[in-house]
C-alpha positions in Angstrom: 24.1 -18.5 8.4 21.4 -15.7 8.4 17.9 -16.9 9.3 15.6 -16.5 6.2 12.3 -16.5 8.1 11.1 -13.9 5.5 12.2 -14.2 1.9 9.4 -12.1 0.2 7.9 -9.1 2.0 4.8 -7.6 0.3 4.4 -3.8 1.1 1.0 -2.4 -0.4 1.2 1.4 -0.5 -1.2 4.3 -1.2 1.5 6.9 -0.7 0.0 8.1 2.5 2.3 8.9 5.4 1.2 5.6 7.1 2.2 3.5 4.1 5.5 5.4 3.9 6.2 4.3 7.4 5.3 0.8 6.6 7.7 0.8 3.5 10.5 2.1 5.8 10.0 -0.8 8.3 9.7 -3.3 5.5 13.0 -2.1 4.1 14.6 -2.6 7.6 13.1 -6.2 7.7 14.4 -6.9 4.1 17.9 -5.8 5.2 17.9 -8.0 8.3 16.6 -11.1 6.4 18.1 -10.4 3.0 14.6 -10.6 1.7 13.1 -9.2 -1.5 10.5 -6.4 -1.1 7.4 -6.4 -3.4 6.1 -2.9 -3.5 2.5 -3.0 -4.6 0.1 -0.1 -5.4 -3.5 -0.9 -6.4 -5.4 1.6 -8.5 -8.8 1.4 -6.8 -11.1 1.0 -9.7 -14.1 0.7 -7.4 -13.9 4.3 -6.5 -13.8 5.3 -10.3 -16.8 3.0 -11.0 -18.8 4.6 -8.1 -18.0 8.1 -9.6 -19.0 6.9 -12.9 -22.4 5.6 -11.6 -23.0 8.9 -9.9 -22.3 10.7 -13.2 -19.3 12.6 -11.6 -16.8 10.8 -13.8 -18.2 10.0 -17.4 -17.3 6.6 -18.7 -15.3 8.3 -21.5 -13.0 9.9 -18.7 -12.5 6.6 -16.8 -9.6 5.5 -19.1 -7.8 8.9 -18.6 -8.3 8.8 -14.9 -6.8 5.2 -14.7 -3.9 6.3 -16.8 -3.4 9.4 -14.7 -3.5 7.3 -11.4 -1.0 4.7 -12.9 1.4 7.6 -13.9 1.0 9.1 -10.4 1.8 5.7 -8.9 4.9 5.2 -11.1 6.2 8.7 -10.2 5.8 8.2 -6.5 7.3 4.7 -6.6 10.3 6.1 -8.3 10.8 8.7 -5.6 10.5 6.1 -2.9 13.0 3.8 -4.7 15.5 6.6 -4.7 15.5 6.8 -0.8 18.9 5.8 0.8 17.1 3.1 2.8 16.1 1.5 -0.4 19.6 1.2 -1.8 20.9 -2.4 -1.8 17.5 -3.9 -1.2 15.9 -6.1 -3.9 12.6 -4.5 -4.8 10.1 -5.5 -7.3 7.4 -2.9 -8.2 3.8 -4.2 -8.9 0.9 -2.1 -10.2 -2.5 -3.6 -10.0 -6.1 -2.5 -10.6 -9.2 -3.6 -8.5 -10.4 -3.7 -5.0 -7.3 -3.0 -2.9 -7.7 -5.8 -0.3 -8.5 -8.3 -2.9 -5.5 -7.5 -5.0 -3.2 -7.4 -2.0 -4.4 -10.9 -0.8 -4.2 -12.2 -4.5 -0.7 -10.9 -4.8 0.4 -12.4 -1.4 -0.8 -15.8 -2.6 0.4 -15.7 -6.2 3.9 -14.4 -5.2 4.4 -16.7 -2.2 4.8 -13.8 0.2 6.1 -14.6 3.7 5.0 -11.3 5.4 2.7 -8.4 4.5 3.8 -4.9 6.0 1.2 -2.3 5.5 -0.1 0.9 7.1 -2.9 0.5 9.5 -4.8 3.1 7.7 -4.4 4.9 4.3 -5.0 8.2 2.8 -8.6 7.7 2.0 -10.3 6.3 5.0 -14.0 6.4 4.3 -16.3 6.9 7.3 -19.4 4.9 6.4 -17.5 2.1 4.5 -15.1 1.8 7.4 -17.9 1.4 9.8 -19.8 -1.3 7.9 -17.0 -3.1 6.1 -13.8 -2.6 8.0 -10.5 -1.0 6.7 -8.3 -2.5 4.0 -5.8 -3.6 6.6 -8.4 -5.4 8.6 -9.6 -7.3 5.4 -6.0 -8.1 4.4 -5.3 -9.6 7.9 -8.4 -11.9 7.5 -7.5 -12.9 3.9 -3.8 -12.8 3.2 -2.8 -16.2 4.2 0.4 -15.1 5.8 1.4 -12.9 8.7 0.5 -9.2 8.3 2.2 -6.4 10.2 0.1 -3.3 10.4 2.1 -0.1 11.0 0.5 3.0 12.6 1.7 6.5 11.9 4.5 7.2 14.5 3.4 9.6 17.3 5.9 12.3 16.3 4.6 12.3 12.6 1.0 12.3 13.6 1.5 15.3 15.9 3.3 17.1 13.0 0.4 16.4 10.7 -2.2 17.5 13.2 -0.2 20.7 13.8 0.0 21.4 10.0 -3.8 20.8 9.5 -4.8 23.1 12.4 -2.6 26.0 11.0 
């Protein structure tokens, strides 16, 4: 009989290269343990509220922006679910709004998740916020209530990204 150490694996994604790698690893774990993958994307409403307070995103535009971000998430999720690695794996899509680390921890508890697999950093790493408050991954490790596997960007992909950005 197959050991069912992990039955539900939560993968929070922001569609960065690092979260893409985390999704690939989660799919591998899911195959090995015949687990269900919960693919979570959180629309970070804190960022929208900050832009609104600064006058850079009028309140009237906030609803349009949220709608656009939800649409972007659905399109990207569909693309990822079409990967060959995703075929044959039970995957549940979840779209949430709020502070990413809070929604990730809440989803882990509510869904009874056994493991969280996430990128060690995302696409929007903020300098000052990171220094004072830590990264989303660090906050999730402290609050998730289950094991958290943080996945760095593989060296070969990191080198390719830095070569592209210096061109």
